Structures are given as structure tokens and as C-alpha cells.
N, C-alpha and C positions, 0 to 999 in steps of 0.2 A: 504493500499499500505507499509507505512513504517513497518507493521508487517511482511509482505511477505520478504521486503527487508533484515530485521533483521532474519526472520527464513533461508534466502540463505546464509546471512554472516555466521550465526551459524554453518549451515550446512559445509560451504567452511572450516571454521576454524576446525571443527571437523573432516573433511576429511584430512585436513593438519596435525593435531596434530597426527591422528591416522597413517597415512601414514608416517609421520617422525618417530614416535615409533617404527613401523616396520623396518624401514629401520635400524634405531639404532641397535636395536635388531638382525637383520639379520647380520649387520655389526660386531656387538660384536662377535657374534657365529663364524663368518669366522675368526676374530683376534683371538679367543680361541682356533679354529681348528688348525691355521698355528703355533701357539706358542707351542700347545701339538706336532705337527708334527716335529717342528723344535727342541723340547726338545728330541724328539726319536733319531733323526737323529744327534743331536749335531751341527747343523748348525744355524749359525746367519748371518745376513744381512751383505753383503759386507765381508764376511769372506772367506778365502780361504778354498777349500775342494779338495781332492786330489783324483783322479781317476787312479788307476795302472792298466794299460792294458797288457794283454798278447800278445803273437805271434800266428801265425797259426802253428799248429802240423807239418806241413810238410815245410813251408816256413819259413825262419828265420826273413825277412823283410816285412812280411804281416800280416793281421789280418783277421779273418774269418767274414764273411759279419754279421752275426749273433751278433757276440761280437762288431761289429761296433754300431750295434741298441741298444745294450745292454748300450755301451758306451754314446749314445745320449740319452737314459731314464735314465741315472745315472744323466747325466748332465742338463736334464729338471727337475728333482726331487731338483735337488741343486738350480736351477734357480729359482723355485718356491718358495723357501725360502729365497731368495735374495742373497744367497751366490754366492761364484766365483769359477769356475771350473777349476782347473789345472791338465791336462791329462798328464802323463808321462808313458814311457815305462818301463816296470819291468826290461829290461835287462841294463837300465841306472840309473835307481833310486838309490840313495844312502841317504836314510833320515830315521831317527827314527820314532816312533809311538806315538801318544798320542797328539801332538801340533795342529793336524786339524784332522777333520772327514775324513776317507777313505774308499773308495770303491775299494777293491782288485779282480780283476775279471780276472778268469780263473784257470784251474788245475795245480799241481804243475809241470809237464813238461813244459807247455806253460808261467808259470809264476813263477818265483824264488820265488818271494816274497810270493806267495800263501804257496809255500813249508816251507818257514821259519815259517810263520804263523802257519800252521799246527802243524809242529815240537814244536812250541814255547807253544802255547796254546790249542792245541786241541790233544793231543796223544792218545786220546782214538780212533780216527778217523783213520781208514787206507784205502789208495787207492791202489787198486790191479793193477797190469801192464795191458797194453790191449798186446794179442797175437795173432797174425795171425792165429795159430792152437789152441789156448786155448778159454776160455770164453771169453764173452765180459767184458769190463772194469766194475768193481765194486767196492760199498764201503763196509766198514765193519764196524759196531760199537757194541762191545760187542760179543754177539752170532748172531747178525742178519747181514744179507749180502744183499744188495740192488744191483740186476745185472740188467744192461741194456738190454732191449730187443729193439734192433733198431727200430725206427719208431712206435712202439706201446707204451710202457711205459720205460721212462728214467728219471734220478734221477739227483738233484742237492743238494749241501750242500750250504745253507746258514745261515752265523753264526754272530751275533755281538760279539765283543771283548771289554772287557774295562780293558787293561792291568793296574797294579798297578801304580799309580802316573798319570795318563793320564788324560788329560782334556777333550778329545773326542773320541768316539769308531772307531772302525775299523771293517767294514762289509767285511767279506770274502765270495766270490760266486765262488764256486768251483764245475761245472757242468759235465757230462759225456760228453756232446756235447756244441758247443757253442749255440743252441738255448736253450739249458736248463740254459746257464748264464743269458740269455736275459729274459727266465721266472723267474728266481729268482728276478731280479732287477723289474719286474712287480708286482711280489707277495709283496716284500716289498712297493712298491708306493701304492698297492690297500689295503693292509692290514694292514698296520702301526697301525691303530687305535686299531684294536683287539689283535695285539700282546703287544701293551701298555697296555691293559686293561688286558690281561690275563696272560703275562709274567713280564710285568713292563716298565715303561720309561728308568730306570736307570739299569737294568738288563741283563747281558748277557744271550745269547741264542745259541744253534745249533739245526738245524731242517733239515731235509731229505724231500725236496718236490720232488713229483711224477709229471711228466709232461705226458700228455695222447696224444696218437698220434699225436705228434709235425709235422710229415710228413704231416698230413692233416687239424690240426687245429693250428699250429704255435705255438706261445709261451703264448698264454692266459690260455690255459685248465691247470692250474697248482693248485694242493692242497698239503696241508700239509700230508705228509706220516708218518712221526714220529718225535716227539721231542726227540732227543736223548742228551739233555743237561748234564744230570746226567753222562753219558757216556765219552761224547767228552772230557769234561774238567778234566777228573779224570786219573791219571797215571797208576792207577791200571789196567785199560782196554788196555793200549798200549801193543804192542808185543815187547818182546824183541827184543835187537838189534843181527840182523843175521837170524831173522825168517822172510819167504817168505811173502812179503805185510808189513813189519815194515817200511820201508823207505819211508817217506812221497814226495822223490824226484824221485819214480819210474814212468816211462812214462806211460802217459794217453794219448789215441787219442781222439783229439778234431777233428771230421771230417764234420763239417757243417759250 
């Protein structure tokens, strides 16, 4: 009988030690994952994070529904890292960059801050205007053109900027429609680990993402179309002033 009790106690002790070890390992793994994620996004617990919102392309004092969801998704990301979300309108914000992580959402016509970021840091990217009689809105990077096929194939630029002397990154999300803006935020949330592994935690990048059949699949069917980092940050690829499409503040239709 004493031997059986000893065996039972030994088994219980072994189970407790094994369970505790697994729990500690899993907790450590979650902590390391959170730290890597926080490092990639430049967000620390209780630290303020800026989300700059655009306006609806047709209505001055409204935001497209999908852009509202993009805001909520960005806020959730910051909350997961223990940060504090500060949502500001692009029309009212007058603040420098680098003091806190920033998510700037929307095209250059609906978000003046996006226009400034494109002009200052991504000279190799051109946003072509929407025209009622001409082709659908398109992006150009170098010799490549990414033209919207409404409802079937749409594109969004997502860039991570690290301006000189800045302590925190700026994430620029510039989509051809509001649903592509949300797709870009979703992509960042779900693919940050791969981006950190392939591009680097503390490196700049500029990607073109492809959103497949957004009218059917929504914002989740999003893939990397092309890494345009070498072109986007290079002034050699910028169009001369006065050339069609050279201004980053040309009107872009955001119609969802």
C-alpha cells in the first residue's frame, strides 16, 4: 500500500512538473512572439499610437464603411500590443513624424497626410488619377503599372517608413478602394512575422498587394503582388514635375 501511494504521488508530481514546464514554455513562446510583433510595429505597452484617417471621396465629413473597419483592425492590432490608440482626422492633424508609430490610411486625395508621405519618402510611386472617361485608377512603379479591375483585381500600396532620426515607423496604407485599405491592414496583422523574417524587423519596405474579387471574398483574399522597395524609395524613378501623374495629390476615387 505505501508503495502504491508513493507511485501515485510520484505520478502526480511528474504530471505537475511536466504540465508546468509546458505552460512556461508556451508562455515564453507567446511572450517572444509578442515582443517580435511589438518590435516590428514599434509599439510598446501603454504607448500612444497614431491612426490617421481619411475621408470619403464623395463626402467631406464621412468615412467609407470599409475604412472604418480598417481603423478598427488597426486599433485591435495596437491593443494586442498593449498600446493606446489615438485616432485623428487627416484634415485636422498637424504633427511631425517619428515620435510614435503611425498608421496613415487612405489615398492621397482622401488623406492629405498620405500625399505628403508619398511625396517625401516614396518618390518612385505614382498615383494616376481616376477619370470618368479614362482608365480606372492605377499605380505606377518604374515601368510597371497596376491598374484596378473593379471587383476582380484591385491593388493597395503598403509601406513601412523609417524617416531619419525617427524612433518609430510610419505605415502608409494607400488603396485603390476602401476595401483594399482594410485588406492591407489585415495583411500586416497576419503576415508581420514573414515580413520581419524576409525583409527585417527594422527595415523599410514598400509592397504592392493584390486583392482578389473583393466584391465576393471581401478583404481577406490578399496576396503580395510585388516588392517595389528599390523603386519606391529611389528618386531616379520619380516623374519630373509637370509630367502626367507626377503629382502625388492627384484625385483618386475611393468608392467603397
